[in-house]
N, C-alpha and C positions, 0 to 999 in steps of 0.2 A: 500214275506211279504204281498202283496196285498190280497192274498187268506186268510191268517191267520187273517189279520186285519178285513176282512169282516165277519169272524165268531164271533169274540169277541167284536167288536165295536158296532155292530147294536143293541144287547140287551140293551145297555144303553139308546138308544133313543126310545125304544118301548113305554114307558109310554107317551112320547111326541106326538107320532103319533095318539093317541086316540083323543087328542084335535085338532091337526092340520089337519088331513085328515079323521077323523072318523073311525079309525081302532079299532074294538072291540077286545075282547079277542081271538076269533078264528082267526081273520085276523092277529093279532100280532104274534100268533104262526106260522102261515104260512109264514109271513114275515121272521121270524127267521129260520123256518124249511125248507122252500122251497129251500133255498140255499144248505143246507146239504143233503137233499134228492136228489137233482140234482147232487151234487158232487158224492155221493155214487153210483148213477145210471150209471155214465159214466166212472168210474174208470176201469171197466172190459173191456172196448172197446178201449179206446184211445191209450193205449200202443201198441197194435197190429196194429191199424190204422197208427200210427206214423212209425212203423217198415216198413210197406208196401209202404206208400205214401210219406215218408220223415219226419224226426223229426223236422227240422227247419220249414218246411211248416206247420206242425201240430201245432207247438209252436206259430207261427205267427197267424194262424187262431184262436186258442184258446184265445190268448191275445187280439186280435181285438174284438172277441165276448164278452169277459169279460169286456173290456173297454166300448164298445157300450152299453151293458146292465147296466153297472154302471152309465153311463151318463143318461140313461133312468130312473134309480132309483131316481136320483136327480131331475128329471124334472116332475115326475108324481104328481098328486094331489088327488089320490083316492087309497083305499086299493087294489082293484082288479088289476089294472095295476102295482102297486108296487110288488105284489106277483108274477105276470108273469115275471116282470123284474128280480126279485130275482132268479127265476128258471133258466132263461137264464144266469144270472150271475154265478149260480152254475155250469151249464154245462160248461161254459168257464173256471171257476175256477178249476174244477176237471180235465179238459183236460190240463190246464196249469200245474197243479201239476205233472202229470205223464210225460208230454212231457219235462218239465224243467229238471226233474231228468234224463231222458233218454239223453237229450242234454249234460248235465254235465258229465255223465258217458262216453260218446263218445268223449268229448272234452279233457278229462284229462286221462293220462295213469294210469294203475293200480299201486297201491302202494301209497306212501306218497302224490303225487300230487292229486290223486283222493280223498284220505282220507281228505286232507285239504279242497278241494273244497266242499265236501259233509258236512264237519263239519261247514264250513262257511254258507252253505245253511241252515243247521239245526238251526244255531243261528239266522239267519235273519228271517226264517219262525217262529221260536219260539218268536222272538221279536214282530212280528206282532200280534201274539196271546196274548202275555203277556202284551203289552202296549196298546192293542186295547181299553180296557175299559176307561182308563184315557184319551187317545187321542180322543176317540169318545166323551167323556163327555166335554172336553175342546173345541173341534171344534163345537159341537152342541151349547154349551152355547155362544160362541163368534159369530158364523156365521149362525146358524140354522141347523136343522137336515139334510137338503139336502146335506150339505157339508161333512158329514160323508161319503157319496158316491162320491160326485164330486171331492174330494181331490185326489181320485185315478185315475181320468181321465188323467191328464197330466203325471202321473207316467206310466200309460199304454201306452200312445203315445210314450214316451221316450223309454220304454221297446221294443216296436215294432221296432223303429229306430235302437236301439242297436242290436237286434237280426239280422236284415237284414244286418247290417254293420259288425258284428263280429262273427256270428255263421255260420259254414260250414254245408251244407246239408249232411245228411247221411241217408241211408236206408238199410234194409235187403231184398234183392231181393228174397231170398229163404224162407221168412217167410210164415207161413201157413195163409190161409184165415181166416177172422174173424168168430168166432162162433156166428153168428147172432141169432139163436134160444136161445142160452144161455144168450146172452146179453139182449135180449128182456124179457125173462122170469124172470131173476133176477131183472131187473129194475122195472118190473111190481110188483113183490113180495114186494120189498122195498117200492115203492111209495104207493101201496095200503095199506100196513100195517100202514105206517105213517098217511095216510089219515084217516083210520079207528080209530086210536087212537085220532087224532085231532078232529074228529067228535064227540067224546065222551064228549068234552067240552060243546057242545051245547045241545045234545039230548041223552046222555048216549048211551045205546045199541040200537040206532035207526036202521031203515031198511037200510039206506045208510052205517052206520058203519058196520053192520053185513055183508052186501054185499061186502064191502071193505075187511074185514077179510077173507071172503070166497074166494074172488079173489086172495088175497095174498097167502093163503094156496095152492090153485090150481097152481098158478104160481110157487111157491116154489117146489111143487112136480114135475112139468114139468121141472124145472131147473135141479133137481137132476137126473131125467130120461134122459134128454138130455145129461148131462155131463157124465153119465155112459155109454151111447151108442155112444158118439161122437168119431170119430177117432182123433180129435184134441181138447180135452176139455180145457176149461179155468181152471178147477179145477180137479185135480186127487185126489179123496177122500182117496186114500191110504196114502197120506201125513199125515193125521191125526193119523196114527198109531205110529208116533214118539212122545214120551211123552214130550220131551222138547219143540217141536213145538206146540203141543196142549196146554200144560200148559201155555206157553207164550202167545198164541193166546187168551186164557181165560183172561189173564192179560190185553191184549190189549183191549178186549171188556169191561172188568170191569172198566178200567179207564174212558172210554167214556160212560159207563152206569151211572157212579156216579159223576165224577168231572166236566167235561165240560158242560153237560146239565144244571147243577145248575147255571152256570154263566149267562144263559139267564134270569133267574128269580130273582137272587140276586139283580140286579139293581132296579127291580120293587119293591122289598121289601124295599130296602134302601130308595127309594124315597117316596113310598106311605105309608110305615109302620113307617119310622123313620124321614121323613121330609128332607132328604138330597137333595141337588140340583143334577142336572145331572152330573156336574163336580165333586161334592163332592162324589157321589156314585162311579164314575170312579176312583177317587183317593183312596178310601177305598179298592177297588177291586185289587189294586196293591198288597195288602197283600195276596191275593188269587193267583195271577198269577206270581209275581216276584220270589217266590221260585222255580217255574218250570224252570226258566232260570238259576238259580244259582246252583241247586243241581246235574245236570247230571254228572259233573266230579267226585263228591263224590260218586254218585250212581255207576259209572263204577268201581271205586276202591273197593267198597263194594261187587259188583257182582264178581269181580276177587277173592276177599278174601273168601267170604262166598258162592258163587254160586248163579245163578239166581233162583234156586229152593227155596232158602230162601228169597232172596231180593224181588222178585216179590210179593209173598203173604204178606210179611211184609209191602211193600209199599202200597198195597191195603188196608191192615188193618189200616195203618196210615191215608189214605184218609177217611176211615170210622170214625176213631176217630175224625178227623177234622170236618166232617159234623155233627157228634153228638154234638161236642163242639159248632158249629155254632147254632144248634138248642137250646142248653142250654143257650147260650148267648143272643139269641133273644127272647126266649119264657119262659124258666124256671126262670132264675134269672134277665133277662132284663139288662144285663151288656155289654155295647159296647166293653169293654176290652176283655171279654170272647169271644165275637163275632169275634173280630179281631184275637185273638189267634186261634180260630177255622179255620179262613181263612188261617193263616200261616201253621197250622198243615196239613190241606188238601193239600195245595200247596207243602209242603215238601213230602207228600206221593206220589203225582204225579211225582215230580222230582226224587224220589227214584225208581219209577216203570218204567218210560218210556224208559230210555236208556237200562236197562237189557232186557226189552221186545223186543225192536227193534233188539238188537244184538243177542238174543237167537233165534228169529224167523228166521233170515237170516243165522245164523251160525249153526243151528241144522239139516239142510238138505244138500244134495249134491249140487254141483255148478249148475248142470243142472236144479235143481228145485228151486233155490234161488229166481229167478224172480217171480215164482208162489207164493212162500211163502211170499215175501214182498207185492205182490199184495193182498193176503188174509189178511195180517196185515192191510193195508190201508183200505180195504173194511170193516173189522171188526170194525175199529175205526169209520168210517163214518156212517155205518148202525146203530151201537149202538147209536151214537150221534143223528142221525136223529130221530130214534124211541123214544129215551128217552127225547128229547126236547118236543115231543108231550106228553109223559106220565107225565112228571113233570108239563107240562102246564095244564093238566087235574087236577092234584092235587092242583096246586097253584090257578088257576082261579075259581075252584069250592068251594074254602074255603070261609068262611064267612068274613075273614079279612086277610090282608097281613101277620100278625103274624101267624095265623093258617096255611096259605099257606106255610110260611117258615117251620113250624114244619112238615108239610106233605111231602114236597119234599126233605128236608134234611134227615128226617128219612128214606124215601124210598131210597135215594142215599146211606146212610150209611149202611142200611141192604143189598142193592145190592152189595156194596163193600165187606162186610163181606162174602156174598155168593160166590163171585168170588175169594176171597182170599182162602177160604176153598176148593173150587172146583179146583183151580189151584194147591194148595198144594197136593191134592189127586192125580191129574193127573200126577204131577211131580214124584210121588212115584211109579206109576204103571210100569210094564215091557213094554218095547218098542216092538211092533209087527213088524215083517218083512214087509217092504213096497214093494208091488208088483211093478215090473218094475223099481226098483231103479236105474238100470244101463242104462235105456233108457232116451233119451233126452226129457224133458218135453216141451210141446208147451206153452211157456211162454206168458202170456197175459198182465197183468198189475202189476207193470210197466214192461218195456222191460227187457230182460234178463240181460242187462248190468247194470241195476239199482242196482241189488243186490250187485255188487262189492263195492258200497259205502254206501249202506243203513245202515250198522251197524255203520257207523261213523256219520250218520245224525239223530239226535233225533227228530223225528216228534212228535210235541206236540198236535196234534189234535186227 
């Protein structure tokens, strides 16, 4: 819950940070994006580190780092230190996410007990995301923006105590060594791309932005080369030959291209463009997030009846319809009721898409590749989220008014959702190619191999 809360609660307080600590538009983007960039960067390493050195130990270290960084976030008085603290918080949060799932998978036997455990985890994580805006708004209004961070400190301390008291240590002594070149090259590619996009807010295609994009392209090429030649790659690219896996992965990226990045800038629009308070903006955003918690059971039944090949593109199209409706309600007809209806429709689309995506990704590959598949799903979500927080920030902050900014980033998100809906539908219809080495055990990276046993039961909302 702490990790999900830190993604969705912080955007509500971003407008406040300009007056309180002098955070300009670029700083606000990095305060929001530094966390998700860091999470995306560590996902591919922490699973295998936990396998080798102990899952409980890794979980404790991750939680301590997250808690300490969260305390620092609440104590700083300048944008630079807050951005640095958010990056450290993201490193801890990403490591917590993968090690927690690994601990649960090893603590509960396969079958119903593990399914129930992962289902409960999915609900708690989703609640952190879904109620983050309203809780963040209420906490900030009552106690100050610092307490949006500080409220998690005692929770983190209690979590560490509970881990030490109740979680048994487990490790895989035969696990392969960490693919260090792959981890480094992927992390550099993601961080440099996000930095390049964010730099566009201040200076467009400046020298630093172009250099960042160039570095990202080089690092991405190095990553592909390293993975193709490595004896123990994090990613076996042959897995993309399976149409259900690739189609669902496009759905995973599409959700986080369109839906979740918008929540970073909707509070700024509601406060600056419509005059709502911090708490009022958070309350309105329940219309955006609450359907994501209520729809998964319905989505699962629809996927069983109609198949993920229909429900995933339909869900993405519904997200697009919702974002277009938000744009209409805020810009075209200036009607708050239409705006709220758009929030609800977009949330319904996310709720319809998320569970079929998770179930299809982990269920469309063999058991020895399921951990790799779920790791790619997590990475697709977080990389898409990190990059598009920056892209939507460029569109919103460069606009002449909050209303124009709303029009730009909702239209962008809606068009992106349509694109991914069409792309996933096309990929779902293509023939599945034979996957080389399908009978060989994959070197699972993130999360650990055991994570896949429960991943289908746990709807990750990020």
